[in-house]
C-alpha positions as CSV (number, residue, x, y, z in Angstrom):
1,X,-43.5,45.8,-6.5
2,X,-40.4,46.0,-8.8
3,X,-37.2,44.2,-8.5
4,X,-34.2,45.9,-6.9
5,X,-31.6,47.1,-9.3
6,X,-28.8,44.5,-9.8
7,X,-25.4,45.3,-8.6
8,X,-23.0,46.3,-11.4
9,X,-19.4,45.1,-11.3
10,X,-16.4,46.2,-13.4
11,X,-14.9,43.9,-16.0
12,X,-11.6,44.3,-17.9
13,X,-11.3,43.0,-21.4
14,X,-8.4,43.3,-23.9
15,X,-9.0,44.1,-27.5
16,X,-6.8,44.9,-30.5
17,X,-5.9,48.4,-31.5
18,X,-8.0,48.0,-34.6
19,X,-11.1,46.9,-32.6
20,X,-10.6,49.9,-30.2
21,X,-10.6,52.3,-33.2
22,X,-13.8,50.7,-34.4
23,X,-15.4,50.9,-31.0
24,X,-14.3,54.6,-30.7
25,X,-15.8,55.4,-34.1
26,X,-19.1,53.5,-33.4
27,X,-19.4,55.2,-30.1
28,X,-18.8,58.6,-31.5
29,X,-21.3,58.0,-34.3
30,X,-24.0,57.2,-31.6
31,X,-23.0,60.0,-29.2
32,X,-21.7,57.5,-26.5
33,X,-18.5,57.2,-24.6
34,X,-16.5,54.2,-25.7
35,X,-16.9,52.3,-22.4
36,X,-20.7,52.7,-22.5
37,X,-20.9,51.6,-26.2
38,X,-18.6,48.6,-25.4
39,X,-21.0,47.6,-22.5
40,X,-23.9,47.8,-24.9
41,X,-22.1,45.7,-27.5
42,X,-21.4,43.2,-24.8
43,X,-25.1,43.2,-23.9
44,X,-26.1,42.5,-27.5
45,X,-23.7,39.6,-27.9
46,X,-24.5,38.2,-24.5
47,X,-28.3,38.2,-25.4
48,X,-27.5,36.3,-28.6
49,X,-25.3,33.7,-26.9
50,X,-27.9,33.2,-24.1
51,X,-30.7,32.8,-26.6
52,X,-28.7,30.1,-28.4
53,X,-27.6,28.5,-25.1
54,X,-31.2,28.2,-24.1
55,X,-32.0,26.5,-27.5
56,X,-34.5,29.1,-28.3
57,X,-35.8,28.5,-31.9
58,X,-34.1,31.5,-33.5
59,X,-32.3,32.0,-36.8
60,X,-29.4,34.4,-37.6
61,X,-32.1,36.8,-38.9
62,X,-33.7,36.7,-35.5
63,X,-30.3,37.4,-33.8
64,X,-30.0,40.4,-36.1
65,X,-33.4,41.5,-34.9
66,X,-32.3,41.1,-31.2
67,X,-29.5,43.5,-31.9
68,X,-31.7,45.9,-33.8
69,X,-34.5,45.8,-31.2
70,X,-32.0,46.5,-28.4
71,X,-30.6,49.5,-30.3
72,X,-34.1,50.8,-31.0
73,X,-35.2,50.4,-27.3
74,X,-32.1,52.4,-26.2
75,X,-33.0,55.2,-28.6
76,X,-36.8,55.3,-28.5
77,X,-39.2,56.5,-25.9
78,X,-42.6,54.8,-25.8
79,X,-41.6,52.1,-28.2
80,X,-43.9,49.2,-29.1
81,X,-43.5,46.0,-30.9
82,X,-45.1,47.2,-34.1
83,X,-42.8,50.2,-34.3
84,X,-39.7,48.1,-33.6
85,X,-40.7,45.6,-36.3
86,X,-41.4,48.3,-38.9
87,X,-38.0,49.9,-38.1
88,X,-36.2,46.6,-38.4
89,X,-38.1,45.4,-41.4
90,X,-39.1,42.2,-39.7
91,X,-42.5,40.7,-38.9
92,X,-43.9,41.9,-35.6
93,X,-44.3,38.3,-34.3
94,X,-40.5,37.9,-34.5
95,X,-40.0,41.0,-32.2
96,X,-42.7,39.7,-29.8
97,X,-41.0,36.2,-29.7
98,X,-37.6,37.8,-29.0
99,X,-39.0,40.0,-26.2
100,X,-41.0,37.1,-24.7
101,X,-37.8,35.0,-24.8
102,X,-36.0,37.8,-22.9
103,X,-38.7,38.0,-20.3
104,X,-38.5,34.2,-19.8
105,X,-34.7,34.3,-19.6
106,X,-34.8,37.2,-17.0
107,X,-37.5,35.3,-14.9
108,X,-35.3,32.2,-14.9
109,X,-32.3,34.2,-13.7
110,X,-34.3,36.0,-10.9
């Protein structure tokens, strides 16, 4: 029995003109609308902040892997930890540890 989808709410943020141009470019390069890409960028940063807040034993390299793993999961069907690790150029245990940390964090918030 799965969990019910969480209710999404809107959030307004203010950014500089230069940051908006960068978000627009990044979104276009990935085939996303700017709002969708901005939401994903928020998810990436939020995951990193939450990991540090929970004092998970991670390094800056691991945080880079969190971002990379997130991007790969959004783009890949049927992904697995070995594929993500190979694509990121990191050890598979790093990817496993990140995903296990996410699972633990999500369970704590349930």
